[in-house]
C-alpha positions, 0 to 999 in steps of 0.5 A: 078047823082050816078047812070048816073056815074056807068052806063058810068063807066060800059059801059066803062069797058065793052068796053076795051074787045071789039076786032072789032074796028079798028086802028086809029078808035075813039075807038082804045085804042092807040088813044082816045080809051075805054082804055082811057075813062077808066081811065079818067071817073075813075079819074073824079069819085074820083077813081083813083088818081095814074094811072100805065104805064107798066115800066114808073112807076106811077104817082098820083095827090098828089100835087095840081098842078097835080090835074087839069084834071088828068091823063096824056095820056098814053106814047101809046097815046103820042107816044114820039120819039127821033131823033139822027142828027150829022155831019155825014150826012154832011149839013144842017144836015137835015138827022136824025136817030130814036133811041129806048129806049132799041133798043141797036143794033139800037143805036150801028149802029148810028152815036151817040158818048158817047164822045161827049157833047149830046144836047137834044131839047124839043119843047112845047105845040102846035108843033112838032119837025118840027117847025122852031125854033127846026130846026135853033137851032139844024142846029145852034148848029151842025155849031159850034160844033160835038155833038149829037143833039137828037130831042125830039117830044112828038106831039100828047101829046103837041097838045091837045086844052085844055092845062091842059091836056098836062100840065098833060103829060109833066110827062109821056114824062119827064120819058121817057127821064130819061129812055132814057137817062139812056139807053143812060148811060147804054149802051154807057156810056155817062157822064151825066155832059155832056149832055144839055136839052134845053127846051121851054115853056112848053119843059122847065117842061119837061126836069125838070122832066127829071131832077128829074127822072135822076139826075145828068145831067149836064145842063137844059137851060129855055133853063136846068140843066145837065145843063138846060137851060129854053128859057120861061118855060111856065107861065099858072098853072105852076107861083107860083107852088112848085118845084115837080111842074115844072123845078127848080134849083135843077133837074140840076148841072146848070139851065138858064132861059130866060124870055121874056114874064112875064108880067101879061098875058104873056104866060111865068113864071116871078119868078126865077127858076135857078141858072141864071135867064135873064131878056131881056127888062125886061122880058116882051114887046120885042121890035119889036112885036106889040100887035097883034102877040100873040106869038112874046114875048115868041118866042124871047127867042128861037131867042136870043138864037140861036143868041147868037151860031152864033155871039159870038163876041156880048155876051148879057152879064147881069147886075145883078140886082133886077128889072128893075125899079133898073136898070132905076135908076142906082141901080144894082151892077156891075159884080166886079173882072169878066166879066158879064155873058152871056145869051144863049149857051155859058153861063158859067156854074160855080155858081160864078155869080147867081140870076136875070140878066138884058139887052137890045136888038135891035128891029131887027135882029142883037138882040144882042147889047153891054152893052154900049147902055143898058141905051140908049136902056132903055130909048127907048122902055120905056121912061124916067126912072124918070116916073113910068116904065111900067107895067111889072113885079117884077121878085120876 
């Protein structure tokens, strides 16, 4: 077996010197070519536990969560891109301006304005920046505010059939984002506290890594920090892991998370990860989603968030509570002298109210429900509170 491994390693090493392959072929360096397989085999043999990519620096498999299918793909394979959208080109805001790190002339010719808030939107596994929800969220933000919206596209690293290889790739994309933000800071003086990263699924953890590598970001929404908001952060391979493996509240000045698919077999993460974690409809089994609609629950986080931008009259108010069961038994505390916090884009970013918050929604658009309807909606979706609640999440 050792001889076989050594033979494969030598063949791949020699193939790195081949200069007659054409771009785009299976053997090309840019797309899963010899260089990629050299890295893969070296890690498989146990000889490589660190990989370095020019100015991006190095990545290791030191943490347990980084060992599965190490190493990540290289930046030349992932081909992360950043596209700026502003109000300059008018409604429906579909004319984008590509931006590249270190291309200062391109940046200065663009409509980027450092005195405006900057919002990054990061897609998840198996997606790209043309995904419907990405376009709808971009349009909703620009309709409401004069801001810089930057779409992050890492499709080549996100469309891996092997989910855990895409998990490896998010560290590279997060580092690229951090360096791009650093580029904006160096050449425009943009205020990091006015940067908002919005990620869905694996995109939430991309934002988390960006926040680790560029401290001081205002918000991440999971949907994230500088603030960080996480739109239902991906659960598989993240649940219960240490903070260096996933999005957490140290990644931005404010991190808020929306959990909509946190059941044991769901695609989201149930543990609290932000300063403020919202659990619509208990954080699992969203009303209106049928059993055969496999990603419906997971996707609802996005559409609740988009609606929060369009519908400011209905606040998606969260009630502070330790669990859905406690909510059903009227054991939750009130919000004191302040108003219960909003879930969504206009959530206030102070830390006066932090923790876990529960709310209930309608089954169809518009989803937002007034707080006075929560008890009624609980009975409608979950049944009689005196009975044992449907198995969902503990959210501890």
